[in-house]
C-alpha positions, 0 to 999 in steps of 0.5 A: 411334703416338707412339713409332713417330714418335719412333723414326723421327725419331731414326733419321732424325736419326742417318742424316742426321748419318751422311750428313754424317759420310760427306761430311766423312770418307768413310772409312765408309758413311753408314749405318754412321756413322748406326748409330754416332751412333744408338748414341751418342745412346741411350748418352748418353741424348739420346734415350729408349731406352725409347721406341724399344725396342718399335719397334726390336724390331718393325723387327728382327722384320720385317727380312726383309720390309723387305729387298724388293730381295733378295726381288724378285730371287728372285721375278723369277728364280724360274724360274731357281731352279726350273731350277737349284735343286739345282745352287745348293744343291750349290754353296752347301754345297760352297763353304761347306765348302771355305771353312771347311776352308781357313780351319781349315787355315790358322789351324792352320798359321799361328796355332797354333805348337808353343809355342802348342799346348803352352800351350793343352794345359797350360791345358786340362789345368789347367782340367780338374783344377780342375773335376774333368773328364777 
């Protein structure tokens, strides 16, 4: 129980300092500043990483339960999901496929030039000869 209170205290201090940093700088969200400060506290050993490890692992394990608003939105509109579930699944998969296809095409078109392609091919060939692969 002491480690849980210690972890909550450390996270709260980090979040409060993150809110202060957000108020002064306003470039990033306060929670992001808080995470950066939390990581710095642990890296600099200002707070014990050993004491917060077990509680942090529990938080990560139960993160889905902690995200209640998304779950409540699904429960509140479950009749719509039942009614349009197949259409939603088709839209999600097709939009993901289209997005990945477009990104792959654009990355090949604009990031891989003929010179880069030759260099990549040569590097692969050299690595295969070193390891004996074909």
